[in-house]
PQR file with spaces between the fields and no chain letter, atoms N, CA, C, O and H, PARSE charges and radii, in Angstrom:
ATOM       1  N    MET     1     -17.907   30.044   15.618 -0.4000 1.5000
ATOM       2  CA   MET     1     -17.033   29.172   14.689 -0.0000 2.0000
ATOM       3  C    MET     1     -18.600   29.161   13.588  0.5500 1.7000
ATOM       4  O    MET     1     -19.830   29.136   13.642 -0.5500 1.4000
ATOM       5  N    PRO     2     -16.957   29.218   12.251 -0.5600 1.5000
ATOM       6  CA   PRO     2     -17.799   28.553   10.878  0.2800 2.0000
ATOM       7  C    PRO     2     -19.336   28.234   10.136  0.5500 1.7000
ATOM       8  O    PRO     2     -19.756   29.387   10.233 -0.5500 1.4000
ATOM       9  N    THR     3     -19.695   27.998    9.923 -0.4000 1.5000
ATOM      10  CA   THR     3     -20.835   26.550   10.219 -0.0000 2.0000
ATOM      11  C    THR     3     -19.677   26.304    8.577  0.5500 1.7000
ATOM      12  O    THR     3     -19.072   27.331    8.271 -0.5500 1.4000
ATOM      13  H    THR     3     -19.354   27.061    9.844  0.4000 1.0000
ATOM      14  N    VAL     4     -19.423   25.072    7.655 -0.4000 1.5000
ATOM      15  CA   VAL     4     -18.774   24.389    6.966 -0.0000 2.0000
ATOM      16  C    VAL     4     -20.134   23.073    6.371  0.5500 1.7000
ATOM      17  O    VAL     4     -20.905   22.296    6.932 -0.5500 1.4000
ATOM      18  H    VAL     4     -19.914   24.237    7.903  0.4000 1.0000
ATOM      19  N    ASP     5     -19.731   23.530    4.668 -0.4000 1.5000
ATOM      20  CA   ASP     5     -20.116   21.633    4.246 -0.0000 2.0000
ATOM      21  C    ASP     5     -19.168   19.873    4.587  0.5500 1.7000
ATOM      22  O    ASP     5     -19.585   18.714    4.600 -0.5500 1.4000
ATOM      23  H    ASP     5     -19.104   24.162    4.212  0.4000 1.0000
ATOM      24  N    VAL     6     -17.518   20.603    4.860 -0.4000 1.5000
ATOM      25  CA   VAL     6     -16.532   19.266    4.715 -0.0000 2.0000
ATOM      26  C    VAL     6     -15.506   20.069    5.283  0.5500 1.7000
ATOM      27  O    VAL     6     -15.292   21.276    5.166 -0.5500 1.4000
ATOM      28  H    VAL     6     -17.180   21.543    4.849  0.4000 1.0000
ATOM      29  N    LEU     7     -14.884   19.146    5.946 -0.4000 1.5000
ATOM      30  CA   LEU     7     -14.452   19.287    7.502 -0.0000 2.0000
ATOM      31  C    LEU     7     -13.243   18.559    6.809  0.5500 1.7000
ATOM      32  O    LEU     7     -13.558   17.392    6.572 -0.5500 1.4000
ATOM      33  H    LEU     7     -15.058   18.166    6.041  0.4000 1.0000
ATOM      34  N    VAL     8     -12.034   18.842    6.428 -0.4000 1.5000
ATOM      35  CA   VAL     8     -10.446   18.100    5.745 -0.0000 2.0000
ATOM      36  C    VAL     8      -9.459   18.323    7.232  0.5500 1.7000
ATOM      37  O    VAL     8      -8.963   19.361    7.669 -0.5500 1.4000
ATOM      38  H    VAL     8     -11.778   19.789    6.620  0.4000 1.0000
ATOM      39  N    ALA     9      -9.399   16.616    7.896 -0.4000 1.5000
ATOM      40  CA   ALA     9      -7.678   16.952    8.851 -0.0000 2.0000
ATOM      41  C    ALA     9      -6.450   16.903    7.486  0.5500 1.7000
ATOM      42  O    ALA     9      -6.353   16.111    6.548 -0.5500 1.4000
ATOM      43  H    ALA     9      -9.802   15.773    7.540  0.4000 1.0000
ATOM      44  N    GLY    10      -5.681   18.015    7.835 -0.4000 1.5000
ATOM      45  CA   GLY    10      -5.210   16.932    7.373 -0.0000 2.0000
ATOM      46  C    GLY    10      -4.529   18.455    5.867  0.5500 1.7000
ATOM      47  O    GLY    10      -5.377   19.312    5.620 -0.5500 1.4000
ATOM      48  H    GLY    10      -5.760   18.658    8.597  0.4000 1.0000
ATOM      49  N    GLY    11      -3.608   18.538    5.353 -0.4000 1.5000
ATOM      50  CA   GLY    11      -3.138   19.298    4.487 -0.0000 2.0000
ATOM      51  C    GLY    11      -2.365   18.934    4.028  0.5500 1.7000
ATOM      52  O    GLY    11      -1.300   19.552    4.034 -0.5500 1.4000
ATOM      53  H    GLY    11      -2.919   17.842    5.554  0.4000 1.0000
ATOM      54  N    GLY    12      -2.495   17.851    3.451 -0.4000 1.5000
ATOM      55  CA   GLY    12      -1.712   17.019    2.106 -0.0000 2.0000
ATOM      56  C    GLY    12      -1.959   16.535    1.245  0.5500 1.7000
ATOM      57  O    GLY    12      -3.178   16.369    1.192 -0.5500 1.4000
ATOM      58  H    GLY    12      -3.360   17.349    3.445  0.4000 1.0000
ATOM      59  N    ASN    13      -1.272   16.019    0.127 -0.4000 1.5000
ATOM      60  CA   ASN    13      -1.387   16.448   -1.229 -0.0000 2.0000
ATOM      61  C    ASN    13      -2.832   15.066   -1.067  0.5500 1.7000
ATOM      62  O    ASN    13      -3.621   15.383   -1.957 -0.5500 1.4000
ATOM      63  H    ASN    13      -0.282   16.153    0.170  0.4000 1.0000
ATOM      64  N    ALA    14      -3.222   14.195   -0.567 -0.4000 1.5000
ATOM      65  CA   ALA    14      -4.704   13.381   -0.794 -0.0000 2.0000
ATOM      66  C    ALA    14      -6.182   15.001    0.146  0.5500 1.7000
ATOM      67  O    ALA    14      -7.137   15.499   -0.451 -0.5500 1.4000
ATOM      68  H    ALA    14      -2.582   13.937    0.157  0.4000 1.0000
ATOM      69  N    ALA    15      -5.723   15.323    1.668 -0.4000 1.5000
ATOM      70  CA   ALA    15      -6.463   16.055    1.882 -0.0000 2.0000
ATOM      71  C    ALA    15      -6.587   18.116    0.926  0.5500 1.7000
ATOM      72  O    ALA    15      -7.108   19.226    1.042 -0.5500 1.4000
ATOM      73  H    ALA    15      -4.948   14.919    2.152  0.4000 1.0000
ATOM      74  N    LEU    16      -6.078   17.665    0.466 -0.4000 1.5000
ATOM      75  CA   LEU    16      -5.961   19.524   -0.248 -0.0000 2.0000
ATOM      76  C    LEU    16      -6.221   19.352   -1.450  0.5500 1.7000
ATOM      77  O    LEU    16      -6.589   20.322   -2.112 -0.5500 1.4000
ATOM      78  H    LEU    16      -5.654   16.764    0.372  0.4000 1.0000
ATOM      79  N    CYS    17      -6.056   17.650   -2.243 -0.4000 1.5000
ATOM      80  CA   CYS    17      -6.540   17.344   -3.626 -0.0000 2.0000
ATOM      81  C    CYS    17      -8.626   17.559   -3.671  0.5500 1.7000
ATOM      82  O    CYS    17      -9.360   18.280   -4.347 -0.5500 1.4000
ATOM      83  H    CYS    17      -5.757   16.862   -1.706  0.4000 1.0000
ATOM      84  N    ALA    18      -8.960   16.258   -2.313 -0.4000 1.5000
ATOM      85  CA   ALA    18      -9.901   15.993   -1.674 -0.0000 2.0000
ATOM      86  C    ALA    18     -10.358   17.920   -0.701  0.5500 1.7000
ATOM      87  O    ALA    18     -11.226   17.697    0.143 -0.5500 1.4000
ATOM      88  H    ALA    18      -8.364   15.672   -1.764  0.4000 1.0000
ATOM      89  N    ALA    19     -10.122   18.836   -0.711 -0.4000 1.5000
ATOM      90  CA   ALA    19     -10.247   19.758   -0.469 -0.0000 2.0000
ATOM      91  C    ALA    19     -10.780   20.548   -1.779  0.5500 1.7000
ATOM      92  O    ALA    19     -11.988   20.513   -2.014 -0.5500 1.4000
ATOM      93  H    ALA    19      -9.417   19.018   -1.396  0.4000 1.0000
ATOM      94  N    LEU    20      -9.918   21.250   -2.626 -0.4000 1.5000
ATOM      95  CA   LEU    20     -10.103   21.698   -3.637 -0.0000 2.0000
ATOM      96  C    LEU    20     -11.230   20.952   -4.222  0.5500 1.7000
ATOM      97  O    LEU    20     -12.137   21.753   -4.450 -0.5500 1.4000
ATOM      98  H    LEU    20      -8.937   21.278   -2.435  0.4000 1.0000
ATOM      99  N    SER    21     -11.590   19.601   -4.602 -0.4000 1.5000
ATOM     100  CA   SER    21     -12.729   19.117   -4.969 -0.0000 2.0000
ATOM     101  C    SER    21     -14.150   18.804   -4.924  0.5500 1.7000
ATOM     102  O    SER    21     -15.036   18.527   -5.732 -0.5500 1.4000
ATOM     103  H    SER    21     -10.853   18.951   -4.417  0.4000 1.0000
ATOM     104  N    ALA    22     -13.909   19.091   -2.519 -0.4000 1.5000
ATOM     105  CA   ALA    22     -14.886   19.582   -2.630 -0.0000 2.0000
ATOM     106  C    ALA    22     -15.842   21.483   -2.898  0.5500 1.7000
ATOM     107  O    ALA    22     -16.979   21.870   -2.628 -0.5500 1.4000
ATOM     108  H    ALA    22     -13.189   19.315   -1.862  0.4000 1.0000
ATOM     109  N    SER    23     -14.682   22.137   -3.502 -0.4000 1.5000
ATOM     110  CA   SER    23     -14.662   23.763   -3.384 -0.0000 2.0000
ATOM     111  C    SER    23     -15.291   23.524   -4.488  0.5500 1.7000
ATOM     112  O    SER    23     -16.418   23.993   -4.647 -0.5500 1.4000
ATOM     113  H    SER    23     -13.758   21.823   -3.722  0.4000 1.0000
ATOM     114  N    GLU    24     -14.409   22.391   -5.914 -0.4000 1.5000
ATOM     115  CA   GLU    24     -15.141   23.415   -6.703 -0.0000 2.0000
ATOM     116  C    GLU    24     -15.966   22.214   -7.395  0.5500 1.7000
ATOM     117  O    GLU    24     -15.925   21.630   -8.478 -0.5500 1.4000
ATOM     118  H    GLU    24     -13.494   22.010   -5.785  0.4000 1.0000
ATOM     119  N    GLN    25     -16.913   22.128   -5.948 -0.4000 1.5000
ATOM     120  CA   GLN    25     -19.059   21.376   -6.309 -0.0000 2.0000
ATOM     121  C    GLN    25     -19.126   22.490   -5.672  0.5500 1.7000
ATOM     122  O    GLN    25     -18.898   23.155   -6.683 -0.5500 1.4000
ATOM     123  H    GLN    25     -16.947   22.602   -5.068  0.4000 1.0000
ATOM     124  N    GLY    26     -19.239   23.268   -4.875 -0.4000 1.5000
ATOM     125  CA   GLY    26     -19.631   24.217   -4.814 -0.0000 2.0000
ATOM     126  C    GLY    26     -19.826   23.895   -2.626  0.5500 1.7000
ATOM     127  O    GLY    26     -20.662   24.270   -1.804 -0.5500 1.4000
ATOM     128  H    GLY    26     -19.424   22.729   -4.054  0.4000 1.0000
ATOM     129  N    ALA    27     -19.172   23.460   -2.579 -0.4000 1.5000
ATOM     130  CA   ALA    27     -18.870   23.016   -0.959 -0.0000 2.0000
ATOM     131  C    ALA    27     -18.294   23.751   -0.284  0.5500 1.7000
ATOM     132  O    ALA    27     -17.099   23.481   -0.403 -0.5500 1.4000
ATOM     133  H    ALA    27     -18.492   23.155   -3.247  0.4000 1.0000
ATOM     134  N    THR    28     -18.515   24.994    0.749 -0.4000 1.5000
ATOM     135  CA   THR    28     -18.002   25.241    2.359 -0.0000 2.0000
ATOM     136  C    THR    28     -17.057   24.137    2.634  0.5500 1.7000
ATOM     137  O    THR    28     -17.316   22.940    2.757 -0.5500 1.4000
ATOM     138  H    THR    28     -19.486   25.213    0.845  0.4000 1.0000
ATOM     139  N    VAL    29     -15.772   24.820    2.719 -0.4000 1.5000
ATOM     140  CA   VAL    29     -14.161   23.540    3.254 -0.0000 2.0000
ATOM     141  C    VAL    29     -13.503   24.070    3.763  0.5500 1.7000
ATOM     142  O    VAL    29     -12.962   25.020    3.197 -0.5500 1.4000
ATOM     143  H    VAL    29     -15.562   25.793    2.618  0.4000 1.0000
ATOM     144  N    MET    30     -13.187   23.756    5.096 -0.4000 1.5000
ATOM     145  CA   MET    30     -12.759   24.323    6.526 -0.0000 2.0000
ATOM     146  C    MET    30     -11.273   22.712    6.232  0.5500 1.7000
ATOM     147  O    MET    30     -11.307   21.486    6.127 -0.5500 1.4000
ATOM     148  H    MET    30     -13.627   22.985    5.556  0.4000 1.0000
ATOM     149  N    VAL    31     -10.044   23.985    6.220 -0.4000 1.5000
ATOM     150  CA   VAL    31      -9.057   22.627    6.176 -0.0000 2.0000
ATOM     151  C    VAL    31      -8.087   22.903    7.592  0.5500 1.7000
ATOM     152  O    VAL    31      -7.521   23.948    7.912 -0.5500 1.4000
ATOM     153  H    VAL    31     -10.016   24.981    6.305  0.4000 1.0000
ATOM     154  N    LEU    32      -8.112   21.629    8.284 -0.4000 1.5000
ATOM     155  CA   LEU    32      -7.353   22.137   10.008 -0.0000 2.0000
ATOM     156  C    LEU    32      -6.128   20.812    9.296  0.5500 1.7000
ATOM     157  O    LEU    32      -6.202   19.622    8.993 -0.5500 1.4000
ATOM     158  H    LEU    32      -8.572   20.780    8.024  0.4000 1.0000
ATOM     159  N    GLU    33      -4.874   22.085    9.285 -0.4000 1.5000
ATOM     160  CA   GLU    33      -3.672   21.638    9.224 -0.0000 2.0000
ATOM     161  C    GLU    33      -2.907   21.673   10.913  0.5500 1.7000
ATOM     162  O    GLU    33      -2.705   22.820   11.313 -0.5500 1.4000
ATOM     163  H    GLU    33      -4.814   23.053    9.531  0.4000 1.0000
ATOM     164  N    SER    34      -2.598   20.838   11.628 -0.4000 1.5000
ATOM     165  CA   SER    34      -1.228   20.751   12.553 -0.0000 2.0000
ATOM     166  C    SER    34       0.238   21.376   12.356  0.5500 1.7000
ATOM     167  O    SER    34       1.063   21.770   13.181 -0.5500 1.4000
ATOM     168  H    SER    34      -2.762   19.907   11.303  0.4000 1.0000
ATOM     169  N    ALA    35       0.246   21.343   11.532 -0.4000 1.5000
ATOM     170  CA   ALA    35       1.666   21.978   11.198 -0.0000 2.0000
ATOM     171  C    ALA    35       2.618   22.368   11.733  0.5500 1.7000
ATOM     172  O    ALA    35       2.522   22.283   12.957 -0.5500 1.4000
ATOM     173  H    ALA    35      -0.424   21.024   10.862  0.4000 1.0000
ATOM     174  N    PRO    36       3.737   22.866   11.299 -0.5600 1.5000
ATOM     175  CA   PRO    36       4.313   23.444   11.302  0.2800 2.0000
ATOM     176  C    PRO    36       4.382   24.672    9.676  0.5500 1.7000
ATOM     177  O    PRO    36       3.921   24.208    8.633 -0.5500 1.4000
ATOM     178  N    PRO    37       4.814   25.750    9.661 -0.5600 1.5000
ATOM     179  CA   PRO    37       4.072   26.408    8.110  0.2800 2.0000
ATOM     180  C    PRO    37       5.667   24.958    7.508  0.5500 1.7000
ATOM     181  O    PRO    37       5.468   23.917    6.882 -0.5500 1.4000
ATOM     182  N    GLU    38       6.728   25.371    7.898 -0.4000 1.5000
ATOM     183  CA   GLU    38       8.207   25.068    7.715 -0.0000 2.0000
ATOM     184  C    GLU    38       7.292   23.176    6.386  0.5500 1.7000
ATOM     185  O    GLU    38       7.066   23.037    5.184 -0.5500 1.4000
ATOM     186  H    GLU    38       6.890   26.217    8.407  0.4000 1.0000
ATOM     187  N    PHE    39       7.092   22.111    7.835 -0.4000 1.5000
ATOM     188  CA   PHE    39       5.828   21.112    7.036 -0.0000 2.0000
ATOM     189  C    PHE    39       5.220   21.263    6.657  0.5500 1.7000
ATOM     190  O    PHE    39       5.875   22.071    7.315 -0.5500 1.4000
ATOM     191  H    PHE    39       7.275   22.224    8.811  0.4000 1.0000
ATOM     192  N    ARG    40       4.270   21.461    6.056 -0.4000 1.5000
ATOM     193  CA   ARG    40       3.084   22.021    5.477 -0.0000 2.0000
ATOM     194  C    ARG    40       2.878   21.179    4.628  0.5500 1.7000
ATOM     195  O    ARG    40       3.786   21.147    3.797 -0.5500 1.4000
ATOM     196  H    ARG    40       3.738   20.805    5.521  0.4000 1.0000
ATOM     197  N    GLY    41       1.994   20.394    4.437 -0.4000 1.5000
ATOM     198  CA   GLY    41       1.643   20.300    2.564 -0.0000 2.0000
ATOM     199  C    GLY    41       2.744   18.094    2.209  0.5500 1.7000
ATOM     200  O    GLY    41       3.082   17.410    1.243 -0.5500 1.4000
ATOM     201  H    GLY    41       1.257   20.420    5.112  0.4000 1.0000
ATOM     202  N    GLY    42       2.789   18.011    3.588 -0.4000 1.5000
ATOM     203  CA   GLY    42       2.596   16.346    4.356 -0.0000 2.0000
ATOM     204  C    GLY    42       3.999   16.471    2.982  0.5500 1.7000
ATOM     205  O    GLY    42       4.696   17.401    2.574 -0.5500 1.4000
ATOM     206  H    GLY    42       2.514   18.566    4.373  0.4000 1.0000
ATOM     207  N    ASN    43       3.837   14.467    2.512 -0.4000 1.5000
ATOM     208  CA   ASN    43       4.734   14.637    1.501 -0.0000 2.0000
ATOM     209  C    ASN    43       5.123   15.454    0.136  0.5500 1.7000
ATOM     210  O    ASN    43       6.133   15.618   -0.547 -0.5500 1.4000
ATOM     211  H    ASN    43       3.271   13.712    2.844  0.4000 1.0000
ATOM     212  N    SER    44       3.759   15.874    0.123 -0.4000 1.5000
ATOM     213  CA   SER    44       3.823   16.970   -1.326 -0.0000 2.0000
ATOM     214  C    SER    44       5.371   17.806   -2.398  0.5500 1.7000
ATOM     215  O    SER    44       5.635   18.189   -3.538 -0.5500 1.4000
ATOM     216  H    SER    44       2.938   15.741    0.679  0.4000 1.0000
ATOM     217  N    ARG    45       6.094   17.661   -0.774 -0.4000 1.5000
ATOM     218  CA   ARG    45       7.464   18.319   -1.077 -0.0000 2.0000
ATOM     219  C    ARG    45       8.116   17.310   -1.593  0.5500 1.7000
ATOM     220  O    ARG    45       9.083   17.667   -2.266 -0.5500 1.4000
ATOM     221  H    ARG    45       5.880   17.349    0.152  0.4000 1.0000
ATOM     222  N    HIS    46       7.946   16.180   -1.526 -0.4000 1.5000
ATOM     223  CA   HIS    46       9.472   15.166   -1.922 -0.0000 2.0000
ATOM     224  C    HIS    46       8.306   15.340   -3.836  0.5500 1.7000
ATOM     225  O    HIS    46       8.858   15.385   -4.935 -0.5500 1.4000
ATOM     226  H    HIS    46       7.160   15.890   -0.979  0.4000 1.0000
ATOM     227  N    THR    47       7.271   15.378   -3.696 -0.4000 1.5000
ATOM     228  CA   THR    47       6.150   14.276   -5.112 -0.0000 2.0000
ATOM     229  C    THR    47       6.826   15.109   -6.135  0.5500 1.7000
ATOM     230  O    THR    47       7.316   14.485   -7.075 -0.5500 1.4000
ATOM     231  H    THR    47       6.822   15.341   -2.803  0.4000 1.0000
ATOM     232  N    ARG    48       6.971   16.663   -6.133 -0.4000 1.5000
ATOM     233  CA   ARG    48       7.177   17.668   -6.293 -0.0000 2.0000
ATOM     234  C    ARG    48       8.492   17.314   -7.940  0.5500 1.7000
ATOM     235  O    ARG    48       8.423   18.118   -8.870 -0.5500 1.4000
ATOM     236  H    ARG    48       6.573   17.171   -5.369  0.4000 1.0000
ATOM     237  N    ASN    49       9.149   16.551   -8.005 -0.4000 1.5000
ATOM     238  CA   ASN    49      10.852   16.546   -7.794 -0.0000 2.0000
ATOM     239  C    ASN    49      10.232   14.866   -8.511  0.5500 1.7000
ATOM     240  O    ASN    49      11.024   14.030   -8.946 -0.5500 1.4000
ATOM     241  H    ASN    49       9.206   15.897   -7.251  0.4000 1.0000
ATOM     242  N    LEU    50       8.823   14.675   -8.496 -0.4000 1.5000
ATOM     243  CA   LEU    50       8.348   13.544   -9.557 -0.0000 2.0000
ATOM     244  C    LEU    50       8.379   14.630  -11.038  0.5500 1.7000
ATOM     245  O    LEU    50       8.636   15.589  -10.310 -0.5500 1.4000
ATOM     246  H    LEU    50       8.179   15.354   -8.143  0.4000 1.0000
ATOM     247  N    ARG    51       8.350   15.065  -11.996 -0.4000 1.5000
ATOM     248  CA   ARG    51       8.104   15.196  -13.462 -0.0000 2.0000
ATOM     249  C    ARG    51      10.021   15.008  -13.719  0.5500 1.7000
ATOM     250  O    ARG    51      11.127   15.311  -13.271 -0.5500 1.4000
ATOM     251  H    ARG    51       8.141   14.287  -12.588  0.4000 1.0000
ATOM     252  N    CYS    52       9.018   14.005  -15.181 -0.4000 1.5000
ATOM     253  CA   CYS    52      10.247   13.652  -16.097 -0.0000 2.0000
ATOM     254  C    CYS    52      10.676   13.914  -17.202  0.5500 1.7000
ATOM     255  O    CYS    52      10.193   13.184  -18.067 -0.5500 1.4000
ATOM     256  H    CYS    52       8.120   13.759  -15.545  0.4000 1.0000
ATOM     257  N    MET    53      11.891   15.173  -17.820 -0.4000 1.5000
ATOM     258  CA   MET    53      11.782   15.155  -19.488 -0.0000 2.0000
ATOM     259  C    MET    53      12.225   13.461  -20.336  0.5500 1.7000
ATOM     260  O    MET    53      13.175   12.717  -20.091 -0.5500 1.4000
ATOM     261  H    MET    53      12.284   15.766  -17.118  0.4000 1.0000
ATOM     262  N    HIS    54      10.948   13.289  -21.503 -0.4000 1.5000
ATOM     263  CA   HIS    54      12.078   12.329  -21.081 -0.0000 2.0000
ATOM     264  C    HIS    54      11.355   12.333  -23.069  0.5500 1.7000
ATOM     265  O    HIS    54      10.135   12.190  -23.151 -0.5500 1.4000
ATOM     266  H    HIS    54      10.177   13.893  -21.702  0.4000 1.0000
ATOM     267  N    ASP    55      11.968   12.456  -24.122 -0.4000 1.5000
ATOM     268  CA   ASP    55      11.996   12.426  -26.034 -0.0000 2.0000
ATOM     269  C    ASP    55      11.328   11.027  -26.202  0.5500 1.7000
ATOM     270  O    ASP    55      10.564   11.173  -27.156 -0.5500 1.4000
ATOM     271  H    ASP    55      12.958   12.572  -24.056  0.4000 1.0000
ATOM     272  N    SER    56      11.213    9.449  -25.649 -0.4000 1.5000
ATOM     273  CA   SER    56      10.426    7.803  -26.391 -0.0000 2.0000
ATOM     274  C    SER    56       9.642    7.366  -25.190  0.5500 1.7000
ATOM     275  O    SER    56       9.787    7.791  -24.044 -0.5500 1.4000
ATOM     276  H    SER    56      11.834    9.330  -24.875  0.4000 1.0000
ATOM     277  N    PRO    57       9.125    6.813  -25.444 -0.5600 1.5000
ATOM     278  CA   PRO    57       8.595    5.330  -24.350  0.2800 2.0000
ATOM     279  C    PRO    57       9.146    4.973  -23.825  0.5500 1.7000
ATOM     280  O    PRO    57      10.250    4.838  -24.354 -0.5500 1.4000
ATOM     281  N    THR    58       9.029    4.306  -21.913 -0.4000 1.5000
ATOM     282  CA   THR    58       9.827    3.938  -20.806 -0.0000 2.0000
ATOM     283  C    THR    58       8.843    2.685  -20.995  0.5500 1.7000
ATOM     284  O    THR    58       7.952    2.173  -21.673 -0.5500 1.4000
ATOM     285  H    THR    58       8.132    4.415  -21.484  0.4000 1.0000
ATOM     286  N    GLN    59       9.483    2.606  -20.142 -0.4000 1.5000
ATOM     287  CA   GLN    59       8.298    1.206  -19.347 -0.0000 2.0000
ATOM     288  C    GLN    59       7.710    2.245  -18.254  0.5500 1.7000
ATOM     289  O    GLN    59       7.519    1.459  -17.326 -0.5500 1.4000
ATOM     290  H    GLN    59      10.207    3.022  -19.591  0.4000 1.0000
ATOM     291  N    PHE    60       7.498    2.900  -18.004 -0.4000 1.5000
ATOM     292  CA   PHE    60       6.023    3.926  -17.133 -0.0000 2.0000
ATOM     293  C    PHE    60       5.467    5.001  -17.740  0.5500 1.7000
ATOM     294  O    PHE    60       4.272    5.249  -17.580 -0.5500 1.4000
ATOM     295  H    PHE    60       7.653    3.538  -18.758  0.4000 1.0000
ATOM     296  N    LEU    61       6.385    5.882  -18.624 -0.4000 1.5000
ATOM     297  CA   LEU    61       6.262    6.668  -19.722 -0.0000 2.0000
ATOM     298  C    LEU    61       6.448    6.213  -21.359  0.5500 1.7000
ATOM     299  O    LEU    61       7.341    6.038  -22.189 -0.5500 1.4000
ATOM     300  H    LEU    61       7.356    5.681  -18.754  0.4000 1.0000
ATOM     301  N    HIS    62       4.340    6.122  -21.167 -0.4000 1.5000
ATOM     302  CA   HIS    62       4.096    5.964  -22.623 -0.0000 2.0000
ATOM     303  C    HIS    62       4.146    7.318  -23.614  0.5500 1.7000
ATOM     304  O    HIS    62       4.076    6.849  -24.750 -0.5500 1.4000
ATOM     305  H    HIS    62       3.615    6.264  -20.493  0.4000 1.0000
ATOM     306  N    ASP    63       4.208    8.335  -23.684 -0.4000 1.5000
ATOM     307  CA   ASP    63       4.600    9.090  -24.394 -0.0000 2.0000
ATOM     308  C    ASP    63       4.757   10.547  -24.183  0.5500 1.7000
ATOM     309  O    ASP    63       4.260   11.401  -23.450 -0.5500 1.4000
ATOM     310  H    ASP    63       4.265    8.716  -22.761  0.4000 1.0000
ATOM     311  N    SER    64       5.782   10.479  -25.261 -0.4000 1.5000
ATOM     312  CA   SER    64       7.155   11.301  -25.745 -0.0000 2.0000
ATOM     313  C    SER    64       6.402   12.565  -25.374  0.5500 1.7000
ATOM     314  O    SER    64       5.284   12.808  -25.827 -0.5500 1.4000
ATOM     315  H    SER    64       6.186    9.785  -25.857  0.4000 1.0000
ATOM     316  N    TYR    65       7.279   13.645  -24.237 -0.4000 1.5000
ATOM     317  CA   TYR    65       6.904   14.474  -23.186 -0.0000 2.0000
ATOM     318  C    TYR    65       8.059   15.865  -23.677  0.5500 1.7000
ATOM     319  O    TYR    65       9.135   15.780  -23.085 -0.5500 1.4000
ATOM     320  H    TYR    65       8.188   13.448  -23.869  0.4000 1.0000
ATOM     321  N    PRO    66       7.971   16.834  -24.457 -0.5600 1.5000
ATOM     322  CA   PRO    66       8.624   17.942  -25.624  0.2800 2.0000
ATOM     323  C    PRO    66       8.998   18.839  -23.865  0.5500 1.7000
ATOM     324  O    PRO    66       8.406   19.110  -22.821 -0.5500 1.4000
ATOM     325  N    GLU    67      10.307   18.989  -24.471 -0.4000 1.5000
ATOM     326  CA   GLU    67      11.507   19.414  -23.597 -0.0000 2.0000
ATOM     327  C    GLU    67      10.717   21.241  -23.633  0.5500 1.7000
ATOM     328  O    GLU    67      11.166   22.055  -22.827 -0.5500 1.4000
ATOM     329  H    GLU    67      10.788   18.768  -25.320  0.4000 1.0000
ATOM     330  N    GLU    68       9.733   21.619  -24.484 -0.4000 1.5000
ATOM     331  CA   GLU    68       8.962   22.479  -24.548 -0.0000 2.0000
ATOM     332  C    GLU    68       7.393   22.870  -23.260  0.5500 1.7000
ATOM     333  O    GLU    68       6.836   23.850  -22.765 -0.5500 1.4000
ATOM     334  H    GLU    68       9.368   20.958  -25.140  0.4000 1.0000
ATOM     335  N    GLU    69       7.332   21.996  -23.252 -0.4000 1.5000
ATOM     336  CA   GLU    69       5.725   21.017  -22.504 -0.0000 2.0000
ATOM     337  C    GLU    69       6.703   21.197  -21.351  0.5500 1.7000
ATOM     338  O    GLU    69       6.724   22.249  -20.711 -0.5500 1.4000
ATOM     339  H    GLU    69       7.784   21.200  -23.654  0.4000 1.0000
ATOM     340  N    TYR    70       7.611   20.053  -21.050 -0.4000 1.5000
ATOM     341  CA   TYR    70       9.080   20.302  -19.225 -0.0000 2.0000
ATOM     342  C    TYR    70       8.729   21.720  -18.790  0.5500 1.7000
ATOM     343  O    TYR    70       8.168   21.933  -17.715 -0.5500 1.4000
ATOM     344  H    TYR    70       7.594   19.198  -21.569  0.4000 1.0000
ATOM     345  N    PHE    71       8.959   22.377  -19.372 -0.4000 1.5000
ATOM     346  CA   PHE    71       9.686   24.213  -19.174 -0.0000 2.0000
ATOM     347  C    PHE    71       8.870   25.014  -19.448  0.5500 1.7000
ATOM     348  O    PHE    71       9.219   26.146  -19.781 -0.5500 1.4000
ATOM     349  H    PHE    71       9.414   22.203  -20.246  0.4000 1.0000
ATOM     350  N    ALA    72       7.218   24.559  -19.369 -0.4000 1.5000
ATOM     351  CA   ALA    72       6.360   26.063  -19.340 -0.0000 2.0000
ATOM     352  C    ALA    72       5.755   25.202  -18.218  0.5500 1.7000
ATOM     353  O    ALA    72       4.842   25.647  -17.523 -0.5500 1.4000
ATOM     354  H    ALA    72       6.935   23.639  -19.098  0.4000 1.0000
């Protein structure tokens, strides 16, 4: 078994962010995920739909988000 600096349990959004951050800092990282391929990523499959285009400030979205940037 390989030696690693950081062992990440799970492959959800927070876990993958932690793994990426550790790797960017030079750590050797291993991610352990027990979910079958169709369920890997945890709830990340649902959060991907939170990106929305708007052309004026709202209660939650403060700056405009132009159509060109949305489709980039």
